[in-house]
C-alpha positions as CSV (number, residue, x, y, z in Angstrom):
1,X,15.0,1.9,-1.9
2,X,16.5,2.3,-5.4
3,X,19.2,-0.6,-7.4
4,X,21.9,1.6,-9.5
5,X,22.3,-0.6,-12.7
6,X,26.5,0.8,-13.0
7,X,27.4,-0.4,-9.7
8,X,25.0,-2.8,-8.8
9,X,24.8,-1.3,-5.9
10,X,21.5,-0.4,-3.6
11,X,20.3,2.4,-2.1
12,X,18.3,3.2,0.9
13,X,15.0,5.7,0.2
14,X,14.1,8.0,-2.7
15,X,17.7,9.0,-3.6
16,X,17.9,10.7,-6.3
17,X,21.5,9.6,-7.1
18,X,23.4,6.8,-6.6
19,X,25.6,7.4,-3.2
20,X,28.5,4.8,-4.6
21,X,29.6,6.0,-8.6
22,X,26.8,9.6,-8.0
23,X,24.7,8.7,-10.7
24,X,21.5,9.7,-11.4
25,X,18.7,7.5,-11.6
26,X,17.2,8.0,-15.3
27,X,17.1,12.2,-14.3
28,X,19.7,14.2,-14.7
29,X,20.6,17.2,-12.6
30,X,21.5,20.7,-12.8
31,X,24.2,21.5,-9.3
32,X,20.4,23.4,-8.0
33,X,18.8,20.0,-8.2
34,X,16.6,20.4,-10.6
35,X,14.6,17.7,-12.7
36,X,15.6,17.3,-16.6
37,X,15.2,14.6,-18.8
38,X,18.1,12.4,-19.6
39,X,18.3,14.1,-23.0
40,X,18.4,17.2,-22.4
41,X,21.9,19.2,-22.0
42,X,20.8,22.1,-20.7
43,X,18.7,22.7,-17.2
44,X,15.2,23.5,-18.2
45,X,14.8,25.6,-14.8
46,X,18.2,27.5,-14.4
47,X,19.6,27.0,-18.0
48,X,22.5,25.6,-16.6
49,X,25.5,23.1,-18.7
50,X,26.3,21.4,-16.5
51,X,24.2,18.2,-15.5
52,X,24.7,14.9,-14.1
53,X,25.4,11.8,-16.1
54,X,22.2,8.9,-15.5
55,X,23.2,5.6,-14.9
56,X,22.8,3.2,-18.0
57,X,19.8,2.1,-19.5
58,X,17.8,-0.8,-18.4
59,X,15.7,-2.5,-20.7
60,X,12.7,-2.8,-22.2
61,X,13.1,-7.1,-21.5
62,X,14.2,-6.6,-18.0
63,X,11.7,-4.1,-16.8
64,X,9.1,-6.7,-17.8
65,X,11.1,-9.6,-16.2
66,X,10.7,-7.4,-12.6
67,X,7.8,-6.6,-13.2
68,X,6.6,-9.6,-13.6
69,X,9.3,-11.2,-10.7
70,X,7.0,-9.2,-8.4
71,X,3.5,-9.5,-9.5
72,X,4.4,-13.7,-9.2
73,X,5.2,-12.9,-6.1
74,X,2.9,-10.9,-4.2
75,X,0.8,-12.8,-5.7
76,X,2.5,-16.2,-4.2
77,X,2.7,-14.1,-0.5
78,X,-1.2,-13.3,-1.4
79,X,-2.4,-17.4,-1.8
80,X,0.5,-17.9,0.9
81,X,-1.6,-15.5,3.5
82,X,-5.5,-16.6,2.7
83,X,-4.1,-20.4,2.8
84,X,-3.0,-20.0,6.7
85,X,-5.6,-17.7,7.9
86,X,-8.0,-20.7,6.3
87,X,-6.1,-22.7,8.6
88,X,-6.3,-20.3,11.6
89,X,-9.6,-20.2,11.3
90,X,-10.3,-23.6,10.7
91,X,-8.9,-24.8,14.0
92,X,-10.3,-22.4,15.9
93,X,-13.2,-23.4,14.3
94,X,-12.6,-27.2,15.9
95,X,-11.7,-25.9,19.6
96,X,-15.5,-26.2,21.8
97,X,-14.3,-23.2,24.3
98,X,-14.5,-21.2,20.2
99,X,-17.7,-22.9,19.7
100,X,-19.2,-21.5,22.7
101,X,-18.4,-17.8,22.1
102,X,-19.6,-18.1,18.0
103,X,-22.7,-19.4,19.9
104,X,-22.5,-16.9,22.8
105,X,-21.9,-14.2,20.9
106,X,-24.9,-15.0,17.8
107,X,-27.4,-15.0,21.0
108,X,-26.5,-11.7,22.1
109,X,-27.0,-10.6,18.6
110,X,-30.5,-12.2,18.2
111,X,-31.3,-10.5,21.3
112,X,-30.3,-7.2,20.6
113,X,-32.2,-7.7,17.4
114,X,-35.0,-8.7,19.6
115,X,-34.8,-6.0,21.5
116,X,-34.0,-2.9,18.6
117,X,-37.4,-4.4,17.0
118,X,-39.6,-3.3,20.1
119,X,-39.2,-0.1,20.1
120,X,-41.2,2.7,19.3
121,X,-40.6,3.5,15.7
122,X,-40.4,7.2,16.7
123,X,-37.1,6.2,18.5
124,X,-35.7,4.2,15.9
125,X,-36.2,7.6,14.0
126,X,-34.3,9.6,17.3
127,X,-31.9,6.7,17.1
128,X,-30.7,7.0,13.6
129,X,-31.1,10.2,12.9
130,X,-28.6,10.7,15.8
131,X,-26.2,8.1,14.6
132,X,-26.2,9.6,10.7
133,X,-25.6,13.7,12.4
134,X,-22.4,11.7,14.1
135,X,-21.4,10.1,10.8
136,X,-21.1,13.6,8.8
137,X,-19.0,14.9,11.8
138,X,-16.4,12.4,11.4
139,X,-16.4,12.6,7.5
140,X,-16.1,15.5,7.9
């Protein structure tokens, strides 16, 4: 999405120019849509002198303010999301059914680690080799 500072409208997607007023976004385009810097007078690709008119420049203060607003809103969103996750986990851990499930998972993990420790060393090496080979194939 891009905002046009000429007409004050938003164009969806990643357009090269505003659909309403026809101004380009911080570049100049020739009729063949070659991208040139806004200070260009001739197209660097085809040599055409017919270049589009870019939208007015945005002041540095306005860009800085927009960046800070984005950062502030992003941080606020992250904080709110973390708070919500902590509240949900706290509520879930307070329920007896969830506590029983966590104990059951813990007992199952202890049993699996015990079985792993009881396996002979040569069998553990074969399993580790098989899992490492499978992971290398997946990374390719």
